[in-house]
C-alpha positions in Angstrom: 0.0 0.0 -0.1 2.8 2.4 1.0 4.6 1.3 -2.3 1.5 2.0 -4.4 1.0 5.5 -2.8 4.6 6.4 -3.7 4.1 5.6 -7.2 1.0 7.6 -7.3 3.0 10.5 -5.8 5.8 10.1 -8.3 3.5 9.9 -11.2 1.7 13.1 -10.0 5.0 14.8 -9.7 6.0 13.8 -13.2 2.8 15.2 -14.5 3.4 18.5 -12.8 7.0 18.6 -14.2 5.9 17.9 -17.7 2.7 20.1 -17.6 3.4 22.9 -15.1 0.5 24.8 -16.2 -1.9 22.2 -14.8 -3.2 23.4 -11.5 -6.2 22.6 -9.2 -6.9 26.4 -9.4 -6.3 26.8 -13.1 -9.9 27.0 -14.0 -10.3 30.0 -11.9 -8.1 32.0 -14.0 -10.2 34.6 -15.9 -10.4 33.3 -19.6 -9.6 35.6 -22.5 -12.8 37.0 -24.0 -13.9 35.6 -27.3 -14.3 39.1 -28.6 -10.7 40.3 -27.6 -7.5 39.3 -29.0 -4.3 39.3 -26.8 -2.9 42.4 -28.7 -6.0 44.2 -27.7 -5.7 43.6 -24.0 -4.0 46.5 -22.3 -3.5 45.0 -18.9 -2.8 41.4 -17.8 -6.0 39.4 -16.4 -4.9 40.3 -12.9 -3.0 43.3 -11.5 0.8 43.4 -11.9 2.7 42.3 -8.5 4.5 45.4 -7.2 7.7 45.0 -5.4 6.8 47.9 -3.1 3.4 46.7 -1.9 2.4 44.8 1.2 -0.3 42.4 0.2 -2.2 42.0 3.6 -5.4 40.4 2.1 -5.1 36.6 1.6 -6.4 35.3 -1.6 -5.2 38.3 -3.5 -4.2 37.4 -7.1 -1.4 38.9 -9.1 0.3 38.7 -12.4 4.1 38.1 -12.5 6.3 36.8 -15.4 3.4 35.3 -17.4 1.8 33.5 -14.5 -1.0 34.1 -11.9 -0.2 33.8 -8.3 -2.3 34.0 -4.9 -1.2 34.6 -1.5 -2.2 32.2 1.3 -1.5 34.9 3.9 0.2 38.2 4.3 2.9 38.9 1.8 5.6 41.4 2.5 6.8 43.9 0.0 9.6 42.5 -2.1 8.5 38.7 -1.6 8.4 37.7 -5.2 5.5 35.5 -6.1 7.8 32.8 -7.6 9.8 32.5 -4.4 7.2 30.2 -2.6 5.4 30.8 0.6 3.1 32.8 1.0 2.6 32.8 -2.7 0.9 29.9 -4.6 1.0 29.3 -8.3 -2.5 29.5 -9.8 -1.8 29.0 -13.4 -0.3 30.4 -16.7 -1.7 33.9 -17.8 -3.3 34.1 -21.2 -1.9 37.7 -21.6 1.5 37.6 -22.9 3.8 40.6 -23.9 7.6 41.1 -23.8 8.4 41.2 -20.0 10.0 44.4 -18.4 11.0 44.4 -14.7 9.7 48.0 -14.7 6.2 46.4 -14.8 6.7 45.4 -11.3 8.6 48.4 -9.8 7.3 51.8 -8.7 7.5 54.5 -11.4 9.6 57.1 -9.9 8.0 60.4 -11.2 7.7 61.6 -14.7 11.3 60.7 -15.6 10.2 57.1 -16.0 7.4 58.0 -18.2 8.5 60.8 -20.3 10.3 59.1 -23.2 9.9 57.9 -26.8 8.4 54.4 -26.6 9.3 51.4 -28.7 6.7 49.3 -30.6 7.0 46.6 -27.9 6.6 49.1 -25.1 3.5 50.6 -26.8 2.3 46.8 -27.2 2.8 46.2 -23.5 1.5 49.6 -22.1 -1.3 50.3 -24.5 -2.0 47.1 -26.2 -0.6 48.5 -29.5 -2.0 51.2 -31.8 -5.2 50.0 -33.4 -5.2 50.9 -37.3 -8.9 51.1 -37.2 -8.4 54.2 -35.1 -6.2 56.1 -37.5 -7.0 59.8 -38.6 -7.9 58.4 -42.1 -10.5 55.8 -40.8 -11.7 58.4 -38.6 -12.7 60.7 -41.3 -14.1 57.9 -43.4 -16.4 56.9 -40.7 -17.6 60.5 -40.1 -18.4 60.9 -43.8 -20.3 57.6 -43.7 -22.3 58.6 -40.7 -23.3 62.0 -41.9 -22.2 64.1 -44.9 -21.6 67.7 -45.1 -25.0 68.5 -46.8 -26.9 66.7 -44.0 -24.8 68.3 -41.3 -25.5 71.8 -42.7 -29.3 70.9 -42.7 -29.0 70.1 -39.1 -27.3 73.3 -38.1 -28.4 76.1 -40.4 -28.0 78.6 -37.8 -24.7 77.7 -36.6 -22.2 80.2 -35.3 -20.8 82.2 -38.4 -22.9 80.6 -41.1 -24.7 82.8 -43.7 -28.2 82.2 -42.0 -26.7 83.1 -38.8 -25.2 86.3 -40.0 -28.5 87.2 -41.5 -30.6 86.5 -38.5 -31.7 89.8 -36.8 -31.1 88.0 -33.3 -27.4 87.9 -34.2 -26.9 91.7 -34.2 -28.0 91.8 -30.7 -24.7 90.3 -29.7 -22.5 90.9 -32.8 -23.1 94.3 -34.5 -20.5 93.5 -37.2 -20.4 89.9 -38.5 -18.2 90.4 -41.7 -15.0 88.9 -40.2 -16.7 86.1 -38.2 -16.0 82.7 -39.8 -18.1 79.6 -39.9 -16.9 78.3 -36.5 -18.9 75.0 -36.4 -18.3 74.2 -40.0 -18.3 70.5 -41.2 -14.5 70.8 -42.2 -13.7 72.2 -38.6 -15.3 69.1 -37.2 -13.2 66.9 -39.6 -10.0 68.6 -38.9 -10.6 68.4 -35.2 -11.2 64.6 -35.4 -8.3 64.2 -37.8 -5.9 65.8 -35.4 -7.1 64.1 -32.1 -7.0 60.8 -33.7 -3.3 60.9 -33.3 -3.6 60.8 -29.4 -4.1 58.1 -26.7 -4.5 59.0 -23.0 -4.1 56.5 -20.1 -6.1 57.6 -17.1 -5.0 55.9 -13.7 -6.4 56.1 -10.2 -6.4 54.2 -7.0 -9.7 52.2 -6.2 -11.5 54.0 -3.5 -9.5 57.2 -4.1 -10.8 58.2 -7.5 -9.8 61.9 -6.7 -6.2 60.8 -6.8 -5.5 60.1 -10.5 -3.1 60.8 -13.3 -3.1 61.1 -17.1 -0.3 59.9 -19.4 -0.5 60.9 -23.0 0.9 59.1 -26.1 1.4 60.8 -29.5 0.7 57.9 -31.9 2.7 59.6 -34.8 6.1 60.4 -32.7 5.4 57.6 -30.1 6.3 60.1 -27.5 4.8 59.3 -24.0 4.4 62.1 -21.4 3.0 62.4 -17.9 0.3 65.1 -18.6 -1.3 65.3 -15.1 -0.7 63.8 -11.6 -2.4 64.6 -8.3 0.3 65.7 -5.9 -0.7 62.7 -3.7 -0.4 60.1 -6.4 2.8 58.5 -5.1 1.7 58.7 -1.4 2.8 55.6 0.5 -0.6 55.2 2.1 -2.1 54.8 -1.6 0.4 52.0 -2.6 -1.6 49.2 -1.0 -4.6 50.1 -3.0 -5.5 48.5 -6.5 -4.3 50.8 -9.3 -6.9 51.1 -12.1 -6.4 52.1 -15.7 -8.5 53.3 -18.5 -7.0 53.8 -22.0 -8.8 56.3 -24.3 -7.9 56.3 -28.1 -9.5 59.6 -29.3 -9.6 57.8 -32.7 -12.2 55.5 -31.5 -14.7 58.4 -31.4 -17.6 57.1 -33.5 -15.7 53.9 -34.0 -17.2 51.4 -31.4 -20.0 48.8 -32.0 -22.1 48.5 -35.2 -23.3 51.4 -37.4 -26.2 51.9 -35.3 -24.3 52.6 -32.2 -22.1 54.9 -34.0 -24.9 56.9 -35.4 -26.3 57.0 -31.7 -22.9 58.3 -30.6 -22.7 61.0 -33.0 -26.4 62.1 -32.4 -25.7 62.1 -28.7 -22.6 64.2 -29.0 -24.1 66.6 -31.3 -27.4 66.8 -29.2 -25.4 67.6 -25.9 -23.4 70.5 -27.7 -26.4 71.7 -29.3 -28.1 72.4 -25.9 -24.8 73.8 -24.7 -24.7 76.2 -27.6 -28.3 76.6 -28.7 -30.1 79.8 -29.3 -33.7 78.6 -28.5 -36.6 79.8 -30.5 -35.7 83.0 -32.4 -39.0 84.9 -32.6 -40.3 85.5 -36.0 -37.4 83.6 -37.9 -36.8 80.3 -36.5 -39.6 78.6 -34.5 -38.1 75.1 -34.3 -35.3 75.2 -31.6 -33.9 72.0 -33.2 -32.5 74.3 -35.8 -30.6 76.6 -33.5 -28.0 74.2 -32.1 -24.4 75.6 -32.3 -25.8 79.2 -32.3 -23.4 80.6 -29.8 -19.6 79.7 -29.1 -19.3 81.4 -25.9 -21.3 82.1 -22.7 -23.9 84.7 -23.6 -23.4 87.0 -20.6 -19.6 87.5 -21.6 -20.1 88.2 -25.3 -18.6 91.6 -25.9 -17.6 92.0 -22.2 -14.5 92.5 -20.4 -15.8 90.6 -17.3 -13.5 88.0 -15.6 -15.1 84.9 -14.4 -14.6 81.1 -13.7 -11.3 81.8 -12.1 -9.8 79.4 -9.4 -6.4 80.7 -7.9 -5.8 77.8 -5.4 -5.9 74.0 -5.3 -5.1 73.4 -8.8 -2.0 72.6 -10.9 -3.3 75.0 -13.6 -3.2 78.4 -12.2 -5.0 81.2 -14.0 -3.2 84.0 -15.8 -3.9 87.5 -14.4 -6.6 89.4 -16.4 -7.9 86.3 -18.3 -11.5 85.0 -18.0 -12.2 81.2 -18.2 -15.9 81.4 -18.8 -17.8 78.9 -21.1 -16.4 78.7 -24.6 -16.7 76.3 -27.5 -19.2 73.5 -28.2 -19.0 71.9 -24.7 -18.6 75.3 -23.0 -15.3 74.6 -21.4 -15.1 76.5 -18.0 -12.5 77.2 -15.3 -8.8 77.6 -15.7 -8.2 74.1 -14.3 -10.2 72.5 -17.3 -8.6 75.0 -19.8 -5.2 74.0 -18.5 -5.7 70.1 -18.4 -7.6 70.1 -21.8 -4.7 72.1 -23.3 -2.2 69.8 -21.8 -3.9 66.8 -23.2 -4.9 67.9 -26.6 -2.0 70.2 -27.5 0.7 68.9 -25.3 1.2 72.3 -23.5 -1.2 73.7 -20.7 0.0 77.3 -21.3 -1.6 77.5 -24.8 -5.1 77.8 -23.3 -4.2 79.3 -20.0 -2.5 82.3 -21.7 -5.0 82.5 -24.5 -8.4 81.3 -23.5 -10.1 83.6 -26.1 -8.6 81.5 -28.9 -11.3 79.0 -28.4 -13.8 81.6 -29.8 -12.0 82.3 -32.9 -10.6 78.9 -33.7 -13.5 76.4 -34.6 -11.1 73.3 -35.0 -9.7 74.0 -31.5 -13.3 74.3 -30.2 -14.5 71.1 -31.6 -11.2 69.4 -30.1 -12.2 70.5 -26.6 -15.7 69.0 -27.1 -14.3 65.7 -28.3 -11.9 65.7 -25.5 -14.6 66.0 -22.8 -16.8 63.4 -24.6 -14.1 60.9 -24.7 -12.0 61.2 -21.5 -12.9 59.3 -18.3 -13.2 61.5 -15.2 -12.9 59.1 -12.2 -15.4 58.1 -10.8 -17.2 59.1 -14.0 -16.9 57.0 -17.0 -16.8 59.0 -20.3 -19.7 59.8 -22.5 -18.2 57.7 -25.1 -18.1 54.6 -22.8 -21.6 54.9 -21.8 -23.5 55.6 -24.9 -21.7 52.8 -26.7 -22.2 50.5 -23.7 -18.5 49.6 -23.2 -18.5 50.8 -19.8 -17.6 48.2 -17.2 -19.0 49.2 -13.9 -18.9 46.9 -10.8 -22.0 45.1 -9.9 -24.4 47.2 -8.0 -22.4 50.5 -8.9 -24.6 53.7 -9.2 -26.1 54.0 -12.6 -24.8 50.7 -13.8 -28.3 49.7 -14.9 -28.4 52.8 -17.2 -25.3 51.8 -19.2 -25.9 52.4 -22.8 -28.5 55.0 -22.5 -28.2 58.6 -23.8 -29.5 59.9 -20.6 -26.4 58.9 -18.7 -24.3 61.3 -20.8 -26.3 64.1 -19.5 -25.5 63.2 -15.9 -21.8 63.0 -16.7 -21.8 66.4 -18.4 -24.0 68.4 -16.1 -25.1 66.3 -13.2 -28.8 66.8 -14.3 -30.0 63.6 -12.5 -33.6 62.5 -11.7 -35.2 64.7 -14.4 -37.8 63.8 -17.1 -37.7 64.6 -20.7 -41.4 65.6 -20.6 -41.1 69.3 -20.1 -39.3 72.5 -20.9 -35.9 72.1 -18.8 -32.4 71.2 -19.9 -32.8 67.6 -19.8 -35.8 67.7 -21.9 -34.1 69.9 -24.4 -31.1 67.6 -24.7 -33.4 64.5 -25.2 -35.4 66.5 -27.7 -32.3 67.1 -29.8 -31.2 63.4 -29.4 -34.6 62.1 -30.8 -34.5 64.5 -33.6 -31.0 63.9 -34.7 -31.3 60.1 -34.3 -34.3 60.2 -36.6 -32.6 62.2 -39.3 -29.6 59.8 -39.1 -31.9 56.8 -39.3 -30.5 55.4 -35.9 -32.7 53.0 -33.9 -33.2 54.2 -30.2 -36.4 52.4 -29.5 -36.4 51.5 -25.7 -33.5 53.7 -25.0 -33.9 56.0 -21.9 -33.1 59.6 -23.0 -33.8 61.5 -19.9 -32.2 61.0 -16.3 -35.1 59.8 -14.2 -33.7 57.3 -11.6 -30.3 58.2 -12.3 -27.9 59.6 -9.6 -24.8 61.9 -9.9 -21.4 60.2 -9.7 -19.9 60.8 -6.3 -16.3 60.3 -5.3 
């Protein structure tokens, strides 16, 4: 009996040596989604093991050198998972990239981030560069979704258009319109999309401390990676025991996710929200249908022709205001406050000073204006997902998270943009107006929105 048991043990050991990936826990490793290839995965199936972290919670799983490990009890910082107790091998990982020890070490400030990346580094850190999100493909998609003639029919009274200049209501704010360009032209939208499609951003934050985040920017053409923004506390030791979460946003994926109906819905949703932000409402005697007056203004009405200064925050931000400059709402999304001007400028232009020093450039440069709108629409703001994520349904909330049940609905984009929760589309308020634009634009684009919730009834604001 004893001899027979030894033979069984020896046979088991031989199987383990020949097939090390076999494990009693192997079935528990998260399988690769059928809809996702290895090159599309931007992070391993479990978080990287970090050499500076203590793992106090038993049963914590980590990724290390192509394998998944789990700790049986408290694991001190520096105890490598492949060194034995308290770590136990769970199985091989399905996610594979060229290994780099830096994956498992603490990044020491911006010096470890600001550099030109190799193709293998881009594959490891960003999942590669998706050719479907190239500037050329982005422009082709826009043209397929809405051509210039159809766009002009939606916005005949857009800022700077001939109809806008001939409207009597315009003279109330702009006595001389001779030198005002067609700010919201179709070509300006195209150029904004073409330019932004060269940029990817990585947003990282600590679970449970969403306010503490950083943004890393990658130029797809030059392959230059740069730390764009980091909360002063991001590297604090007390945060290092928390899970670091990552979202990657390729601006070239705007209008590129899902089937053609989803892409039409996203375009209709984007245009509906910016139409409300910039709409002129019913213009008595000339335009009775307010669905035609989207994009009528390009700055906050109370500041037009004024030297007033507003929306200035001088403390508690990395993006300090420039003396004498006003940071009131400008552009299609009505970008407001110096900290948003600075952050947006950092991300889309690579230099925060451009918009901080010249915020008024947003009212003269329509391409730049559309870039700010797409930036806001596409970029996650922890704990808020991006409008792009929720209207396409690719947001991945935790079970039971606030608003998780409304994923994929236009109404949730309203909550993200303006915190207008719990409001019906049956009325005359802001939510009703946004919803009305969305229904009209969706119909004109032949987008099916049957059963979709267009207002914010039941939804709550995202609270950190």
